[in-house]
C-alpha positions as CSV (number, residue, x, y, z in Angstrom):
1,M,-8.1,-0.2,58.3
2,N,-4.3,-0.4,58.1
3,A,-2.8,-3.1,60.3
4,L,0.5,-1.2,60.5
5,S,1.3,2.4,59.8
6,V,4.9,3.5,59.9
7,E,5.4,7.3,59.5
8,E,8.6,9.2,59.0
9,L,10.5,6.7,61.1
10,G,14.2,7.5,61.7
11,H,17.0,6.0,63.8
12,S,20.7,6.3,64.4
13,F,23.4,4.5,66.2
14,G,25.7,7.2,67.4
15,N,26.6,9.3,64.3
16,R,25.5,6.5,61.9
17,R,22.1,7.1,60.5
18,V,20.4,3.7,59.9
19,L,16.8,4.7,59.0
20,Q,15.6,8.0,57.6
21,G,12.0,9.1,56.9
22,V,10.7,5.6,56.5
23,S,6.9,5.5,55.8
24,F,4.6,2.8,54.6
25,V,1.5,0.9,55.6
26,V,0.5,-2.8,55.8
27,A,-3.2,-3.3,55.0
28,E,-5.4,-5.6,57.0
29,G,-5.3,-9.1,55.5
30,R,-2.5,-8.4,53.1
31,M,1.0,-9.9,52.6
32,C,3.6,-7.1,52.5
33,I,7.2,-8.0,51.5
34,L,9.8,-5.7,53.0
35,L,12.6,-6.2,50.4
36,G,16.1,-5.1,51.0
37,R,19.7,-6.3,50.8
38,N,21.6,-7.3,54.0
39,G,22.4,-4.0,55.8
40,A,19.4,-2.1,54.3
41,G,18.0,-1.6,57.8
42,K,15.3,-4.2,57.9
43,T,16.1,-5.7,61.3
44,T,16.5,-2.2,62.8
45,L,13.1,-1.4,61.4
46,F,11.6,-4.5,63.0
47,S,13.2,-3.6,66.3
48,L,11.5,-0.2,66.2
49,I,8.1,-1.6,65.2
50,T,8.2,-4.1,68.0
51,G,9.4,-1.6,70.6
52,L,12.9,-3.2,71.2
53,Y,14.3,0.2,70.2
54,H,12.8,3.6,70.7
55,A,12.6,5.6,67.5
56,R,14.6,8.9,67.3
57,A,11.9,10.3,65.0
58,G,8.5,9.3,63.5
59,S,5.8,7.0,64.8
60,V,4.4,3.4,64.6
61,H,0.7,2.6,64.9
62,V,-0.8,-0.9,65.0
63,F,-4.5,-1.0,64.2
64,G,-4.6,2.7,65.3
65,Q,-2.7,2.1,68.6
66,A,0.5,4.2,68.9
67,M,3.5,2.1,69.9
68,E,5.0,5.0,71.9
69,A,1.9,6.0,73.8
70,N,0.3,2.5,74.3
71,P,2.9,-0.2,73.6
72,S,0.9,-2.9,75.4
73,A,-2.2,-2.5,73.3
74,A,0.0,-2.4,70.1
75,L,2.0,-5.4,71.0
76,A,-1.1,-7.4,71.9
77,Q,-2.0,-7.3,68.2
78,M,1.3,-8.6,67.0
79,G,2.8,-12.0,66.5
80,I,6.6,-11.8,66.0
81,V,9.2,-14.1,64.5
82,F,12.7,-12.7,64.7
83,Q,15.5,-13.5,62.4
84,L,17.5,-15.3,65.1
85,P,15.8,-18.4,66.6
86,T,14.2,-17.8,70.0
87,L,12.8,-21.2,70.9
88,D,13.9,-22.9,74.1
89,L,15.7,-26.0,72.8
90,D,15.3,-27.8,76.1
91,L,11.5,-27.7,75.9
92,T,9.3,-29.7,73.5
93,A,7.5,-27.9,70.7
94,G,4.3,-28.0,72.7
95,E,5.9,-26.7,75.8
96,N,7.3,-23.7,74.0
97,L,3.9,-22.8,72.8
98,R,2.2,-23.3,76.1
99,Y,4.8,-21.2,77.9
100,H,4.2,-18.4,75.5
101,A,0.5,-18.7,76.0
102,A,0.9,-18.5,79.8
103,L,2.8,-15.3,79.4
104,H,-0.3,-13.9,77.6
105,G,-2.6,-15.1,80.4
106,I,-4.2,-17.8,78.3
107,P,-5.8,-20.6,80.5
108,A,-4.1,-24.0,80.4
109,D,-6.9,-25.9,78.7
110,L,-7.2,-23.3,75.9
111,S,-3.5,-23.2,75.6
112,K,-3.3,-27.0,75.0
113,Q,-6.1,-26.7,72.4
114,R,-4.6,-23.8,70.5
115,S,-1.1,-25.4,70.5
116,R,-2.5,-28.5,68.8
117,E,-4.5,-26.3,66.3
118,E,-1.6,-24.1,65.3
119,L,0.9,-26.9,65.0
120,S,-1.6,-28.9,63.0
121,R,-2.2,-25.9,60.6
122,L,1.6,-25.7,60.1
123,G,2.0,-29.4,59.5
124,V,4.1,-30.2,62.6
125,L,1.5,-31.5,65.0
126,D,3.4,-34.9,65.0
127,R,6.3,-33.0,66.6
128,I,4.4,-31.6,69.5
129,D,6.1,-33.8,72.1
130,H,9.5,-33.8,70.5
131,P,12.4,-31.8,72.0
132,T,12.9,-28.7,70.0
133,R,16.6,-29.3,69.5
134,A,15.7,-32.5,67.6
135,L,13.7,-30.6,65.0
136,S,15.0,-29.5,61.6
137,G,15.4,-25.8,60.8
138,G,12.2,-25.7,58.8
139,Q,10.2,-27.4,61.6
140,R,11.6,-25.0,64.2
141,R,10.5,-22.1,62.0
142,R,7.0,-23.5,61.8
143,V,6.9,-23.9,65.6
144,E,8.0,-20.3,66.0
145,I,5.2,-19.1,63.7
146,A,2.7,-21.3,65.6
147,R,3.9,-19.8,68.9
148,A,3.5,-16.3,67.5
149,L,-0.1,-17.1,66.6
150,M,-1.1,-18.5,70.0
151,H,-2.5,-15.2,71.4
152,G,-4.6,-14.5,68.2
153,P,-2.6,-11.6,66.7
154,R,-4.0,-9.7,63.8
155,L,-0.5,-8.7,62.5
156,L,2.3,-11.1,61.9
157,L,5.9,-9.9,61.6
158,L,8.6,-12.2,60.2
159,D,12.2,-11.0,59.9
160,E,14.1,-13.2,57.3
161,P,12.0,-16.3,58.3
162,T,13.6,-18.5,55.6
163,A,17.2,-17.8,56.4
164,G,19.1,-21.0,56.6
165,L,16.3,-23.1,55.1
166,D,16.6,-25.2,51.9
167,V,14.5,-24.3,48.9
168,P,11.6,-26.7,49.6
169,G,11.5,-25.5,53.2
170,R,11.4,-21.9,52.1
171,R,8.6,-22.6,49.6
172,A,6.5,-24.5,52.2
173,L,6.9,-21.7,54.7
174,E,5.8,-19.1,52.2
175,R,2.7,-21.2,51.3
176,H,1.7,-21.5,55.0
177,V,2.0,-17.8,55.7
178,R,0.0,-16.8,52.6
179,E,-2.7,-19.2,53.7
180,L,-2.9,-17.3,57.0
181,C,-3.6,-14.1,55.0
182,R,-6.2,-15.7,52.8
183,E,-8.0,-17.9,55.4
184,R,-7.7,-15.9,58.6
185,G,-7.3,-12.3,57.4
186,I,-4.0,-11.8,59.2
187,A,-1.8,-9.0,57.9
188,V,1.8,-10.0,57.3
189,L,5.1,-8.0,57.1
190,W,7.7,-10.4,55.7
191,A,11.3,-9.1,55.5
192,T,13.6,-10.8,53.0
193,H,16.5,-10.2,50.6
194,F,15.3,-13.1,48.3
195,L,13.6,-11.7,45.2
196,E,12.0,-15.1,44.5
197,E,9.9,-14.8,47.7
198,V,7.9,-11.9,46.2
199,G,4.5,-12.9,44.8
200,A,2.8,-10.9,42.0
201,D,-0.2,-10.2,44.3
202,D,1.9,-9.1,47.3
203,D,2.4,-5.5,48.4
204,I,6.1,-4.6,48.4
205,V,8.3,-2.1,50.2
206,V,11.8,-1.7,48.8
207,L,14.3,-0.6,51.5
208,D,17.8,0.5,50.7
209,Q,20.4,2.3,52.8
210,G,17.7,3.1,55.4
211,R,15.2,4.7,53.0
212,V,12.1,3.5,51.3
213,R,12.8,3.5,47.5
214,W,9.5,2.2,46.3
215,A,6.2,0.9,47.7
216,G,3.1,-0.6,46.1
217,R,1.8,-3.7,44.4
218,A,4.5,-6.1,43.3
219,D,2.8,-6.6,39.9
220,R,3.2,-2.8,39.1
221,I,6.8,-2.2,40.0
222,S,8.2,-3.3,36.6
223,T,5.7,-1.2,34.6
224,E,6.2,1.9,36.7
225,L,10.0,1.7,36.4
226,G,9.9,0.7,32.7
227,V,11.8,-2.5,33.1
228,E,11.2,-6.2,32.4
229,S,11.2,-7.8,35.8
230,I,11.2,-7.3,39.6
231,A,14.9,-8.2,39.6
232,E,15.6,-5.3,37.2
233,A,13.4,-3.0,39.1
234,F,15.2,-3.9,42.4
235,A,18.6,-3.4,40.8
236,S,17.5,0.0,39.4
237,L,16.2,1.2,42.8
238,T,19.2,0.0,44.8
239,G,21.9,0.9,42.3
240,S,23.5,-2.5,42.3
241,P,23.1,-5.7,40.3
């Protein structure tokens, strides 16, 4: 089953068309990289998938649930990490997770257990009682991912999750998220403009000027376009170096 199906999605801000005819799928248990330069429409697309915006055209289905017809059921399957940080800096890491769990109706005892489990998996359990504002950027990102996993979603959406992190922090975050796919069968849609974040085994969707230019396995893009590398393929598809 597809975790996420986006079909002919379109959106405009006034007379400015931002997305047009966007279609792709994210398979269950797969890592899908949404690759596009800044301004390609990635964040607008995330806003439509998560129901922050209402699409002017097209549809979004999450494990068969239509976002437009049944948003609560669709959103219940999602864990979301937006591009801009959304943690409460006045709360500890653990308090941020437990507050999120309470919003999902998770009992306090289970919430405490899950918060420790998720922070442990992401290597920041030792920061559970630390004020969030005292954490590094990479630690905050891990806490945000842990929070997004508290209610047991089957689809994880991450919009530019490594923005502002140093190279070691970016690599560590990539490893953790790929482990979620392998070990827990979670589907991931990871939006980025960094070509080096694409793995050969990943699925890839290239978005440029609001349109999907290519979709498929990352290890096939160079061969299909007759070039030597993903970087050359991306430049060819987007018309820029």
